[in-house]
C-alpha positions in Angstrom: 0.0 0.0 0.0 1.5 3.3 -1.0 2.1 5.8 1.8 0.3 9.1 1.8 2.5 11.7 0.2 3.4 14.6 2.5 2.5 18.1 1.5 5.1 20.9 1.6 3.5 24.2 0.9 3.2 27.8 2.3 1.1 26.5 5.2 3.8 24.0 6.2 6.0 26.8 7.6 5.3 27.2 11.3 6.3 30.4 13.1 7.1 29.9 16.8 5.9 32.9 18.8 6.8 34.3 22.2 8.6 31.7 24.3 7.6 28.7 22.2 11.1 28.3 20.9 12.4 27.8 24.4 9.8 25.1 25.2 10.4 23.3 21.9 14.3 23.3 22.3 15.2 24.1 25.9 18.7 22.7 25.4 19.5 25.6 23.0 18.9 28.1 25.8 19.9 26.5 29.1 21.4 23.3 30.6 18.7 20.7 31.0 20.4 18.3 33.4 18.7 20.1 36.3 17.1 23.5 36.9 20.3 25.1 38.4 21.0 27.2 35.3 17.5 28.8 35.1 17.9 29.7 38.8 21.3 31.1 38.1 19.8 33.5 35.5 17.8 35.1 38.3 20.8 35.1 40.6 22.9 36.8 37.9 20.3 39.6 37.6 20.5 40.2 41.3 24.3 40.2 41.1 24.1 42.7 38.2 22.4 45.1 40.6 25.3 44.8 43.1 27.8 45.1 40.2 26.1 48.4 39.3 26.7 49.6 42.8 23.0 49.7 43.8 22.6 46.5 45.7 24.2 45.0 48.9 22.4 41.7 49.4 21.4 38.6 47.5 19.2 36.2 49.5 18.3 32.8 48.1 15.8 30.4 49.7 15.2 26.7 48.8 11.6 26.3 49.7 10.1 23.0 51.0 7.7 22.8 48.0 10.7 22.6 45.6 10.5 26.3 44.5 13.4 28.7 44.8 13.2 32.4 45.5 15.9 35.0 44.9 15.7 38.5 46.5 17.9 41.5 46.0 17.9 45.0 47.4 18.6 46.8 44.1 16.5 49.3 42.2 13.6 46.9 41.5 12.5 46.0 37.9 10.4 48.9 36.5 6.8 48.0 36.3 5.4 51.1 34.5 4.2 50.9 30.8 7.0 50.6 28.2 6.9 53.8 26.1 6.7 51.9 22.8 5.1 48.5 23.7 2.5 50.0 26.1 2.9 46.8 28.3 4.3 46.8 31.9 8.1 46.6 31.6 8.3 43.7 34.2 6.0 41.7 32.0 8.2 42.3 28.9 11.3 41.3 30.8 9.9 37.9 31.7 7.9 37.1 28.5 9.9 38.4 25.6 13.1 37.0 24.2 15.8 39.6 23.4 14.3 42.2 25.7 16.3 43.7 28.6 18.1 46.6 30.2 21.6 45.5 29.3 21.9 46.3 25.6 22.6 50.0 26.0 26.2 50.6 27.2 26.1 54.4 26.9 27.0 56.8 29.6 23.5 56.9 31.2 22.9 53.1 30.8 21.3 51.3 33.6 24.0 48.6 33.5 27.5 49.6 32.4 28.8 46.1 33.2 26.6 43.0 33.4 26.5 39.3 32.7 23.3 39.8 30.7 23.7 40.5 27.1 21.2 38.6 25.0 18.1 39.6 26.9 17.1 35.9 27.0 18.0 34.9 30.6 14.9 35.2 32.9 12.5 34.8 30.0 13.9 31.3 29.6 13.5 30.8 33.4 9.9 31.8 33.0 9.2 29.6 30.0 10.5 26.5 31.8 8.6 27.2 35.1 5.3 25.8 36.2 4.8 29.0 38.1 6.9 32.2 38.5 6.1 35.0 40.9 7.7 38.5 40.8 7.4 41.0 43.6 9.0 44.5 43.1 9.5 47.2 45.7 10.1 50.5 43.9 9.3 54.2 44.3 7.2 53.6 47.4 5.0 50.9 45.8 4.8 47.1 45.7 4.0 45.4 42.4 3.2 41.7 41.9 2.7 39.6 38.8 2.6 35.8 38.2 3.3 33.6 35.2 2.9 29.9 34.3 4.8 28.4 31.4 5.8 31.9 30.3 2.2 33.2 30.2 0.8 35.8 32.5 -1.8 34.2 34.8 -2.1 37.0 37.4 -2.0 40.5 35.9 0.2 43.2 37.4 -1.1 44.6 40.6 0.3 47.5 42.5 -0.3 48.7 46.1 1.1 50.8 48.8 3.1 49.0 51.4 1.1 48.4 54.6 3.6 50.5 56.6 6.0 53.2 55.5 8.5 51.1 53.6 11.3 52.8 51.7 13.1 49.7 50.6 13.6 48.8 46.9 14.4 45.5 45.2 13.0 42.4 43.5 12.0 39.0 44.6 11.5 36.2 42.1 10.1 32.8 43.1 10.4 30.0 40.6 8.7 26.5 40.5 10.8 24.7 37.8 8.8 22.5 35.4 10.4 19.1 35.8 9.3 17.9 32.4 12.1 20.0 30.9 14.9 18.6 33.1 16.5 15.2 33.5 16.5 15.7 37.3 14.3 18.0 39.4 16.9 18.3 42.1 19.2 21.3 42.2 22.7 20.2 43.1 23.4 21.8 46.4 27.2 21.8 46.1 27.1 23.6 42.8 24.6 26.2 44.1 26.6 26.8 47.2 29.8 27.2 45.1 28.0 29.7 42.8 26.7 31.8 45.7 30.0 31.8 47.6 31.8 32.9 44.4 29.4 35.8 44.0 30.3 37.0 47.5 34.0 36.6 46.8 33.8 38.6 43.6 31.7 41.4 45.2 33.5 42.5 48.3 31.0 43.9 50.9 28.0 42.3 49.3 26.2 39.7 51.6 24.9 36.5 50.0 22.7 34.1 51.9 21.3 30.6 51.2 18.4 29.4 53.4 17.1 25.8 53.5 13.5 26.3 54.5 13.0 22.6 55.5 15.9 22.4 57.9 16.1 26.1 58.8 19.9 26.1 58.0 21.2 29.5 56.8 24.6 30.0 55.1 26.0 33.5 54.9 29.0 34.8 52.9 30.5 38.2 53.1 34.1 38.8 51.9 36.0 42.1 52.3 39.3 40.7 51.0 38.1 38.5 48.2 40.2 36.5 45.8 43.2 35.8 47.9 41.4 34.1 50.8 39.2 32.2 48.4 42.1 30.8 46.4 44.1 29.8 49.5 41.1 27.9 50.9 40.7 26.1 47.6 44.3 25.1 46.8 45.3 21.4 47.2 49.1 22.1 47.6 51.3 24.9 49.0 52.5 27.5 46.5 56.2 27.6 45.7 56.1 31.4 45.9 53.7 33.8 47.6 50.5 34.5 45.8 50.6 37.0 42.9 47.5 39.2 43.0 46.4 42.4 41.5 43.6 44.4 39.9 43.5 47.1 37.3 40.6 48.9 35.6 40.8 51.5 32.9 40.3 55.0 34.0 39.4 58.0 31.9 43.0 58.5 30.8 43.2 55.0 29.4 40.0 55.0 27.4 41.9 55.1 24.1 42.5 51.3 24.5 39.6 50.2 26.7 36.3 51.5 28.0 36.3 53.2 31.4 35.9 50.6 34.1 37.0 47.6 32.0 39.8 45.5 33.5 40.4 42.5 35.8 41.2 41.4 39.3 43.3 38.2 39.7 45.1 36.0 42.2 47.6 33.4 40.9 49.4 30.6 42.8 52.1 28.4 41.3 52.4 24.9 42.8 54.7 22.0 41.9 52.1 19.3 42.7 48.4 18.8 43.2 45.5 19.6 40.8 45.5 23.2 39.6 42.5 25.3 40.7 41.1 27.5 37.9 38.1 29.7 38.1 37.2 32.6 35.9 34.4 35.0 35.7 33.2 37.8 33.4 31.0 40.4 35.0 30.4 37.8 37.8 29.2 35.1 35.4 31.2 31.9 35.9 32.9 30.9 32.7 33.6 27.2 33.4 34.9 26.6 29.9 37.3 29.6 30.1 37.8 31.8 27.1 39.7 34.8 25.9 40.1 36.4 29.4 41.9 33.2 30.5 44.0 33.3 27.4 44.9 36.9 28.3 46.0 35.8 31.8 48.1 33.1 30.2 49.7 35.5 27.8 50.5 38.0 30.5 52.0 35.5 32.8 54.1 33.9 30.1 55.4 37.3 28.8 56.5 38.5 32.2 58.1 35.2 33.3 59.9 34.7 30.0 61.2 38.3 30.1 62.5 37.7 33.6 64.2 34.4 32.6 65.8 36.1 29.6 66.9 39.1 31.6 68.8 36.9 34.1 70.0 34.3 31.5 68.4 31.4 33.4 67.3 29.2 30.5 69.6 26.2 30.0 70.9 25.5 26.6 68.6 23.5 24.4 65.4 24.3 26.4 62.7 26.2 24.7 60.0 27.8 26.8 56.3 27.6 25.9 53.3 29.3 27.4 52.0 26.0 28.7 55.2 25.5 30.7 54.2 28.6 32.7 50.4 27.9 32.8 50.4 24.2 33.6 51.3 24.7 37.3 49.3 27.9 37.7 46.1 28.0 39.9 44.1 31.2 39.7 40.9 33.1 40.3 40.2 35.7 37.6 37.4 38.2 37.5 37.2 40.3 34.4 34.9 43.3 33.7 34.1 43.6 30.0 31.8 46.3 28.7 30.2 44.2 25.9 31.0 40.5 26.5 30.5 38.1 23.7 29.8 34.6 24.9 29.8 31.2 23.1 26.2 30.2 23.4 23.4 31.4 25.7 24.6 29.5 28.7 27.7 31.7 28.8 30.3 29.0 29.7 33.0 30.5 27.5 34.0 34.1 26.7 34.7 34.8 23.0 35.4 38.6 23.1 38.7 39.1 21.3 39.5 42.3 23.1 39.4 40.5 26.5 42.7 38.7 25.7 44.4 42.0 25.2 42.6 43.6 28.1 43.8 41.1 30.7 47.3 40.6 29.2 47.9 44.3 29.1 47.2 44.7 32.9 48.7 41.4 34.1 52.1 41.4 32.4 53.5 44.7 33.7 52.2 43.9 37.2 54.0 40.6 37.3 57.1 42.1 35.7 57.3 44.6 38.5 56.7 42.0 41.2 59.4 39.7 39.8 62.0 42.4 39.7 61.1 43.5 43.2 61.4 39.9 44.4 64.3 38.5 42.4 64.9 35.5 44.7 61.3 34.4 44.4 61.4 35.1 40.7 64.4 32.6 40.4 62.4 30.0 42.3 59.4 30.5 40.0 61.8 30.3 37.0 63.1 26.9 38.2 59.6 25.5 38.3 58.8 26.8 34.8 62.1 25.5 33.4 61.5 22.1 35.0 58.1 21.9 33.3 59.7 22.8 30.0 62.3 20.1 30.4 59.7 17.5 31.3 57.6 18.4 28.3 60.6 18.2 25.9 61.6 14.8 27.3 58.0 13.5 27.0 57.7 14.6 23.4 60.4 12.2 22.4 59.9 8.5 22.0 61.0 6.9 25.2 62.6 3.5 25.2 62.9 1.1 28.1 66.1 1.8 30.0 68.5 -1.1 29.6 72.0 -2.0 30.7 74.2 -4.5 28.9 71.1 -5.6 26.9 69.2 -6.6 30.1 66.4 -4.5 31.6 67.7 -2.8 34.8 65.3 -3.5 37.7 63.9 -0.3 39.3 65.9 0.7 42.4 62.8 1.0 44.6 61.8 -2.6 43.9 62.3 -4.9 46.9 62.5 -8.3 45.1 61.8 -11.8 46.4 64.4 -14.6 46.6 62.5 -17.3 44.7 62.6 -17.6 41.0 59.5 -19.9 40.8 56.9 -18.2 38.7 54.1 -20.1 40.3 55.0 -18.8 43.8 56.2 -15.3 43.1 54.0 -12.3 43.9 54.5 -8.6 43.1 52.6 -6.1 45.2 52.2 -2.7 43.7 51.8 -0.6 46.9 50.4 2.9 47.3 52.9 5.2 49.0 56.4 4.8 50.6 55.1 4.4 54.1 52.8 1.5 53.2 55.7 0.1 51.2 57.8 0.1 54.3 55.2 -1.9 56.3 54.8 -4.3 53.4 58.6 -4.8 53.1 58.8 -5.7 56.8 55.6 -7.9 56.9 56.1 -9.8 53.6 57.4 -13.3 53.0 60.8 -12.4 51.6 61.0 -15.7 49.8 58.0 -15.2 47.5 56.7 -11.7 47.8 58.2 -8.6 46.1 57.2 -5.0 46.9 57.1 -2.0 44.4 56.0 1.2 46.1 54.2 3.7 43.8 54.4 7.4 44.4 51.0 9.2 44.2 48.4 8.7 41.5 49.5 6.7 38.5 49.1 8.3 35.1 45.7 7.7 33.4 47.1 5.7 30.5 43.9 5.2 28.6 44.8 7.6 25.8 48.6 7.4 26.1 50.4 6.1 23.0 52.3 2.9 23.6 55.7 4.4 22.6 55.1 7.2 25.1 54.3 5.0 28.1 57.9 4.9 29.4 58.0 8.6 29.7 56.2 8.0 33.0 58.6 6.6 35.6 55.9 4.6 37.5 54.7 2.8 34.4 58.3 2.2 33.3 59.1 0.6 36.7 56.0 -1.5 36.6 56.7 -2.9 33.1 60.4 -3.6 33.9 59.6 -5.3 37.3 56.8 -7.5 35.7 59.1 -8.3 32.8 56.5 -7.9 30.0 56.4 -5.1 27.4 53.3 -3.1 26.7 51.1 -4.7 24.0 47.6 -4.7 22.5 44.7 -7.1 22.8 45.5 -8.7 19.4 49.3 -8.9 19.9 51.3 -11.9 21.0 53.8 -10.4 23.4 56.9 -12.3 24.6 55.7 -13.7 28.0 59.0 -15.5 28.7 60.3 -12.6 30.7 57.4 -12.6 33.2 58.8 -12.6 36.7 55.8 -13.1 38.9 52.8 -15.4 38.7 50.6 -12.8 40.6 50.7 -9.0 40.2 48.7 -7.6 43.1 47.3 -4.1 43.3 47.5 -3.0 47.0 46.0 0.4 47.7 44.1 2.0 50.6 40.6 0.8 51.3 39.2 4.4 50.9 38.0 6.3 47.8 41.6 7.5 46.9 42.7 3.9 47.0 39.9 2.9 44.7 41.0 5.6 42.3 44.5 4.2 42.2 43.0 0.7 41.6 41.0 2.1 38.6 44.1 3.8 37.2 46.2 0.6 37.4 43.4 -1.6 36.1 43.1 0.9 33.2 46.8 0.6 32.5 46.8 -3.2 32.5 43.6 -3.5 30.4 44.8 -1.0 27.8 48.5 -1.8 27.6 49.0 -5.3 29.2 45.7 -7.1 28.4 47.4 -10.6 28.1 48.4 -10.4 31.8 44.7 -10.1 32.6 43.7 -12.8 30.0 46.2 -15.2 31.6 45.0 -14.5 35.1 48.1 -12.8 36.5 46.5 -9.5 37.7 44.9 -9.4 41.2 43.5 -6.8 43.6 44.3 -7.1 47.3 41.5 -6.1 49.7 42.9 -4.5 52.9 40.4 -3.8 55.7 38.9 -0.3 56.4 38.1 -1.0 60.0 39.5 -2.8 63.0 37.3 -3.8 66.0 38.9 -4.5 69.3 36.3 -6.9 70.8 36.2 -7.7 74.5 36.1 -11.2 75.9 32.6 -12.6 75.7 31.7 -15.9 77.3 34.3 -18.4 76.3 35.7 -16.2 73.6 38.7 -14.2 74.5 39.3 -10.6 73.5 40.1 -10.4 69.8 40.9 -8.1 66.9 38.3 -8.3 64.1 38.9 -6.7 60.7 36.1 -5.4 58.3 36.5 -4.5 54.7 33.7 -1.9 54.7 30.7 -0.5 56.5 28.6 -3.6 55.6 31.1 -6.0 57.1 31.5 -3.7 60.1 27.8 -3.8 60.8 27.6 -7.6 60.4 30.6 -8.0 62.8 29.0 -5.9 65.4 25.7 -7.8 65.1 27.7 -11.1 65.6 29.4 -9.6 68.7 26.0 -8.7 70.1 24.7 -12.3 69.5 27.8 -13.6 71.3 26.9 -11.6 74.4 29.0 -8.4 74.0 27.4 -5.3 75.3 26.9 -2.3 73.0 29.9 0.0 72.9 32.0 -2.5 74.9 34.2 -2.7 71.8 36.3 0.0 70.2 36.4 0.7 66.4 39.3 2.1 64.5 39.3 3.2 60.9 42.5 2.9 59.0 43.2 6.2 57.1 45.6 4.2 54.9 47.9 1.2 54.7 50.7 3.3 56.2 48.8 3.2 59.6 49.1 -0.6 59.7 52.1 -2.2 61.3 53.9 -5.0 59.5 52.1 -7.7 61.6 48.6 -6.3 60.8 49.4 -6.0 57.1 50.6 -9.6 57.0 47.6 -10.9 58.8 45.0 -9.0 56.8 46.4 -8.6 53.3 49.7 -10.5 52.6 49.2 -13.9 54.3 47.9 -16.3 51.6 45.9 -18.1 54.3 44.0 -15.1 55.7 44.0 -12.4 53.0 41.4 -11.6 50.5 42.8 -11.4 46.9 40.5 -10.9 43.9 41.6 -12.2 40.5 40.9 -9.8 37.6 39.3 -11.5 34.6 37.4 -10.4 31.5 33.7 -10.5 32.2 30.8 -11.9 30.2 30.0 -8.5 28.7 32.8 -8.8 26.2 36.0 -7.0 25.4 34.4 -4.4 23.1 31.8 -3.4 25.6 34.5 -3.1 28.3 36.5 -0.8 25.9 33.4 1.3 25.4 32.7 1.6 29.1 36.3 2.5 30.0 36.5 5.1 27.2 33.4 6.7 28.8 35.0 6.6 32.3 38.6 7.4 31.4 38.6 9.3 28.1 39.6 13.0 28.3 36.9 14.0 25.8 34.1 12.1 27.6 33.4 14.6 30.5 29.8 15.2 29.4 29.1 11.5 29.2 30.6 11.0 32.7 28.5 13.9 34.0 25.3 12.3 32.5 26.2 9.0 34.0 26.8 10.5 37.5 23.6 12.4 37.4 21.5 9.5 36.3 23.1 6.8 38.5 24.8 8.9 41.2 22.1 8.1 43.8 23.0 4.4 43.5 26.5 5.0 44.9 27.4 5.0 48.6 29.6 8.0 49.1 32.7 7.7 51.3 33.0 11.1 52.9 
């Protein structure tokens, strides 16, 4: 039967009106994982009042019914009739795309600097809300209006305050419509971070978050700002004191930049830990960076390279690159840009070309001056930067396995076993030197070898095979095991295998699990035949120790538990054996390093009492495993991981 032919004519063209485009394609206008971004649009408007110098407070309330309200003490949204549209201005703001008070950047503009640009923000919030209420205090009057799905359901009403009330400001209460979002829950940690950062970036402005259900109130007010914020967030100590500064164009500089444009920054250089990087444009968090971050990078590189050249510090053959300076830099950057151009409506990345020149122009001379005032510290910073350059240059070359006289040289930190029987020999890859020390003392010297690993192993999922040996830890593992890296379809030479069991031994906490995942990723990606032949194992050290009292005929004893579940079961068993509640003491091991040699032998090394899991390929198949690991470990899969965590995160027991 022939299908009915579709008709394409003039009437086929549909014109979406009002806020219909937002409802049809919400993902084009906001993030749809949860309602946080549509609430942020309201918070940003409140912050713009403070940025304009007419507001001192932002108060956010998470209501018990799932709604969120945001109050500011700014000027209040005008509610009189628009001179051209003859509609209340507050109604236009919430119901029309591309309508707002932030387009005009002239001398008498309401907002010289603001995060708002497109005039889309709160109209999107309104379109994706079951209900939205606005209350405005302005010019001695109170005005209220309510919407549903972007449409007015309660017309504008104005009244005089019940008592003499000279305050001004706006309160917006939003009930997000869950049909537009994957999850109705607003991530509390992200909201808290957002509000705290607003307070940091607006010295003297008070920001509060109230949880109506619990009554908890969090308050942030910062007078100092960026320095304290960065110091609280760093994961490692800086190698030099923090470099901070601020510069905004005054009337004498307006040939290059608009009056008031500029930036405030605080930068820390560390030789370890994960760098902290946060940037903002007119108080809007730019989580994907942009041209203002590029300007900071350019300014830092120019100043430090100039210092190194001036003092002839660069070794022969080393070429400095901007990334050598930036790779160990943590920073908080707050830029003020008159007419910011963002990539997309959700404003995650700044695209304004002039922002690069703006930030670089102010950062570079400030750091040049600082370095020349603190030459000793400048030399210390130069050492760090040069070390990064040398590391980069070494890593860019193909790295071969180190050999001596044709035989691989065993790593110096390997404590080998005496036996040469492959069926008996075991290699334990141990997290940290302190745990390695206990393992060396507690092991069976005849059959057990110990290789301590320093810190987190490199995520080797996307590392090319000929680059693996640039990483010392991976090089040492490969040499100790005696098998070269290979692929799933290869037939590697297994004759050099030195141990029948290669055992991953890490702490029982979340960090230990992370190290396990990194090592399993390494073996699956680059040593799959070791897994296929059953050589890879995971040791399971306990997380808890219970010192149990004597009960009945049973003497006092030490009981070890892998996790909370086993701990609970152990305590239940003690109760059944007649032990009184709290007659026992419970210790939690912070790490393997807290165990003495005897404890580590009893719980984790002794073949008769330990728990050792063999790693094998599961029933799901090799290709499916590759796909899963790519999602979990691939650098370009952040969005997929985010979606996975948000959809399945409530199934995970979090170890805090």
